[in-house]
N, C-alpha and C positions, 0 to 999 in steps of 0.2 A: 138728089143733089148733084150738081155738076162739080166734079173734082178738077182742080187746076193745079199745075205744078207752081209752087211759089219759090222764088229764088230770094235769098236773104243777102242783102248787102250789109256788112257789119262795119260800123263806124266807131273809131276810138275818139272820144271827145278830146278836144285840145283846149288848153287854156290860152287865152289871148293875152298878149303883152299889154302893159299899160298904154293907153292911148289907142289901142286897137278897137275894131268894131265890136260892140257888145249888144246883146239883146236882153231884155228883162221881161219877166212875166208879171208886169205890174197891174194887170186887170184881174188877177186872181183866177180861181177855178170857176168854170161855169159850164152849164149844159149847152149843147148845140141848139136846143129849142128855147133857150133863155139867155142869149148873150147880153152883155152890158151895152146895149145899143147907144144909149145916151152918152155914156163915158167914151165909147169909141168915136162917136161923132164929135164930141167936144174936144177930145184929146188929139185925134188924128184926122178929123175932117171927113170921115167916111163912115158909112154904116153898111155892114155886110148884108146882102140880100139872102132870101131863103134858099135860092139855088146854090149859092156859094157855100152856105153853111151845110147844106145836105151833101155837097161834094166833099167838104172837109170831113164831115162825120163818116162818110163811107170810104174815105181814104185812110182813116185811122184804124189800126189793128191792135188786138190784144193777143199775145202769145199764150197758149195753154200752159207753157212752162214758166210763165211770169214775164213781165215786161211788156213794152209797147213798141209800136213802130208805125210806119206810114207807107202806103203804096206810093211808088214813084214812077211806075210805068203801067201801061195797059196790059203788059205781059206777066204781071205778078211780081215784079221786083219790089222788094220791101227794104226800107232803110230802118236800121235800128242801132242800138249801142252794142259794143263788143260783148259785154257780159250777157246780153240777151241771147246772142248766138253761140256762146261758148260751148254749151252742151252739144249742139249740132256739130260744131267744128271738131270737138273731141271724138265724136262718133265716126266722123269721116276718116280720122287718122288711122295709120297702120305703122308697122315697124320702119317704113321708109319715109313717112310723111307726118309732120307735126303741124297741122293746119292752125291749131290754136296759137302756137308760138310764131309760125312762119307766115301765116295767112294763105290765101288762095285766090286766084284770079282766073275765071273762066273766060277765055278769049272768044268763045262762040257759045251759043245756046246748047249745043250738043255736049259741051264740056261741063255744063252746070251739074252740080251735085244735088240730089234730092234729100230733103229732110223728111224721112219716112214717118217718124212718129211725132212730127210737129203739126200743130193745128193753130190756125189763125182765126180769130173771131172778129167779125165786123158788126158794129152796132147799126142795125137797119131801121130801128124805130124807137121812139121814146114815148112812153105813156105815163102820165101821173096817176098812180093807183093808190095814193095816200088815203083818199076818202073811202075807197073800198076796203082797204086794210083796217082803217080805224073803225069802220062800221061793223066789223066782225067782233069788236069788243063791246059787250053789253055792260051796263052800269053795275050789275050785281056780281060781276066776276072778281075773283081774287087776283092779285098780281100774277100769280103763276098761271091761272086759267086765261087771263088776258094775254099773257105771253104766248101760250099755246094757240089761242084763237088767232092771233096775228100770224104766227108761223103757219098755221093751216091755210089762212087766206093767201099768204105769199106763195105757198106750195101750189095751191090751186091756180093762181095767176101764172106761175112758171110753167105748169103743165099745159095750160091753155096756149101759152106762147109756143112751147115746143110742138104741140099738136098742130097749131096753125102753120108753123114753119115746115113740118113734115108734109102736110097736105099741099103746100105750095111747091114742093120739090117735084 
């Protein structure tokens, strides 16, 4: 696997004054492979194409410490909320620097600080495995056995995914 240094830009959300520009998540939550195309077309007059949705999917990151963000540069700069980067900011601090309170700005790439124990996950593929998991439950199983059968099927699917990713590295 190729390791890249990821720089985190931490953003403190601001509340806009009345009359200011606002955005709303009025489309709800949806998967990148199943966007509300008709709603978007009707409401906004456009429909995202597959290439744009793939770009959006691969720009989104999940932090192993919790939280989410988005790549904003080809060099690995990630934009997220302040609370998502708080742990990393505290770890950078020392007796002379309180980065959590005072912030930090790297004027050059050489001044950037590394988040040594931070991992970012990027969703590369979506597969619907519902039928496969449901097929693992036979009609004569008790609820507990059905639960265990589903869990075993999910564990097998996860292992296959991890093995596939390792072989691609």
